C-alpha positions in Angstrom: 90.4 133.8 141.9 87.4 136.2 143.5 86.8 133.3 146.2 91.0 133.4 146.7 90.8 137.3 146.8 87.8 136.6 149.9 90.3 134.6 151.6 89.5 131.2 150.0 92.4 128.4 149.9 91.9 127.1 145.8 94.3 126.0 143.7 94.4 125.6 139.8 95.8 122.4 138.8 94.3 122.6 135.0 93.1 125.4 132.1 91.6 123.9 128.8 91.8 127.3 127.4 94.7 129.4 127.8 94.1 132.2 125.2 90.8 134.3 124.6 88.8 132.3 121.9 85.6 134.4 121.0 84.7 136.5 118.0 83.5 140.2 119.0 79.9 140.3 117.1 77.5 143.3 116.9 74.0 144.4 115.1 73.8 144.4 111.2 73.8 148.4 111.6 77.0 148.4 113.4 79.8 148.5 110.9 83.1 149.6 112.6 84.6 150.1 116.0 83.2 153.4 116.8 79.9 152.2 116.0 79.9 150.6 119.5 80.2 154.2 121.7 77.2 154.1 123.4 75.6 150.8 123.1 74.6 147.5 124.8 76.7 145.0 125.5 75.5 141.6 126.4 77.3 138.9 129.2 76.3 136.1 130.7 76.5 138.1 134.0 79.0 141.0 135.3 81.9 140.0 136.8 82.1 136.4 134.7 84.0 134.8 132.2 82.0 136.1 128.9 82.4 139.8 130.9 86.0 139.4 130.9 86.5 138.2 127.2 84.1 141.7 126.0 86.6 143.9 128.0 89.3 142.0 126.6 88.0 142.4 123.2 87.2 145.9 123.2 90.5 146.6 124.9 92.2 145.1 121.6 89.9 146.8 119.1 90.6 150.6 120.9 87.7 150.9 123.3 87.1 152.2 127.2 83.7 150.7 128.5 83.6 153.8 130.8 85.1 156.1 128.4 82.8 155.0 125.7 79.6 154.6 127.7 79.4 151.2 126.7 76.8 149.9 128.8 76.9 145.9 130.1 73.6 144.2 130.3 73.4 140.5 132.2 71.7 138.3 129.9 72.4 134.8 129.8 74.6 132.3 128.5 75.7 132.1 124.8 72.2 130.6 123.6 70.7 133.2 125.4 72.8 136.0 124.4 72.9 134.9 120.3 69.0 134.8 120.8 68.9 138.7 122.2 71.4 140.1 119.9 69.2 138.8 117.1 65.9 140.1 118.8 67.8 143.3 118.8 67.7 143.4 122.9 71.7 144.1 122.7 74.1 145.8 120.1 77.0 143.4 120.4 78.1 140.7 122.7 81.1 138.1 122.8 80.3 134.4 121.3 82.1 130.9 120.2 82.9 130.4 116.6 80.1 128.2 116.0 77.4 130.9 117.3 79.3 133.7 116.0 79.6 132.3 112.4 76.0 131.9 111.8 74.9 135.6 112.9 77.7 136.3 110.2 76.0 134.3 107.8 72.7 136.5 108.5 74.5 139.7 108.0 75.8 140.4 111.8 78.7 142.2 111.7 82.2 140.4 113.2 83.9 143.6 114.5 87.2 141.3 115.6 88.2 137.4 115.5 89.5 137.6 118.8 90.8 133.9 118.3 93.6 134.9 116.0 94.9 137.7 118.6 96.5 135.3 121.1 95.6 137.2 124.2 96.6 135.5 126.9 93.1 134.2 129.6 92.1 131.3 131.1 88.6 130.2 129.6 87.9 126.9 131.6 90.1 125.7 134.7 90.1 123.2 137.2 89.9 124.1 140.5 90.4 122.5 144.1 90.8 123.4 147.8 93.8 122.8 148.5 93.4 120.9 151.6 91.6 118.2 148.9 94.4 119.0 146.7 96.9 117.6 149.8 94.9 114.9 150.9 93.6 113.0 147.5 96.4 113.3 145.3 95.6 110.0 143.5 91.5 111.0 143.0 93.1 114.0 141.3 95.7 112.0 139.2 93.1 110.0 138.1 90.7 113.1 137.2 93.3 114.7 135.7 94.3 111.6 133.2 90.2 111.2 132.8 90.6 115.3 131.2 93.2 114.4 129.1 92.0 111.6 127.7 89.1 113.4 127.1 91.2 116.1 125.2 92.6 113.0 123.0 89.3 111.5 122.0 88.0 115.3 121.0 91.0 115.6 118.9 91.0 112.5 117.4 90.0 112.2 113.7 88.8 108.8 114.1 85.8 110.2 117.0 84.7 113.2 115.0 81.3 112.2 114.0 80.7 111.3 118.2 82.3 115.0 119.1 80.1 116.8 116.5 77.0 115.1 117.7 78.2 116.0 121.0 78.2 119.4 120.0 75.1 119.6 118.4 73.1 117.8 121.6 74.6 120.4 124.2 74.7 123.4 122.2 70.9 122.6 120.7 71.9 122.9 117.5 70.3 121.7 114.1 72.9 122.6 111.5 75.5 119.9 110.8 77.6 122.4 109.2 77.6 124.9 111.9 78.6 121.8 114.6 81.4 120.7 112.2 82.8 124.6 112.7 82.4 123.9 116.7 84.2 121.1 115.7 87.0 122.8 114.3 87.2 125.4 117.1 87.6 122.8 119.8 90.5 121.0 117.9 92.6 124.5 117.6 91.6 126.1 120.8 91.9 123.6 123.2 95.3 123.0 124.6 96.9 119.4 124.5 98.7 119.9 127.5 96.7 122.4 129.9 98.9 123.9 132.3 96.9 126.9 133.8 98.7 130.6 132.2 100.2 132.9 134.3 100.0 135.6 131.7 96.0 134.4 131.4 95.6 134.8 135.3 97.6 137.9 135.5 94.9 139.2 132.6 91.8 138.4 134.9 93.6 139.9 138.1 94.0 143.5 136.1 90.2 143.0 135.4 89.2 141.8 138.7 
């Protein structure tokens, strides 16, 4: 959307996730929403997906980053954000359940389970140039079929072990129980029919 605002002719033709699917996680000494005021909030990049999810999550619990003096720090991806939270370099962030549950077991505070709020959002999308869309429809049709087959493979019970193994490898997890929880998140949160969400795009547009 930022590129389109700058004049790029892009189209979104699929969106895998159309609602907020993170947990708002804080350090063990932060017990309530009001304790987040004046604290450091870790994100992957300012203006990026996790930053937007963080803003929406803070809004959901009644906080305003400007009014409540919440400072955003660009730290890294969710693996790095988890490490930063454990090391005390940040006070809070938003994480997928596969990371947040592990921290909860260590005494970290789950301020809000945002995946249960049904907040419209677009987390992962397939974006193409409009000219490519017009000229390569057969290619994109094949790509979309592959995407749908990937979703079908991932949510089919018979493929569970392969999917859990992939989660462990890609997220660098050593605990099969944590990967199992990540698998449950995948089966619940990924849209079987990945149409882009207008309401999710409106939320992103508003934040930008």
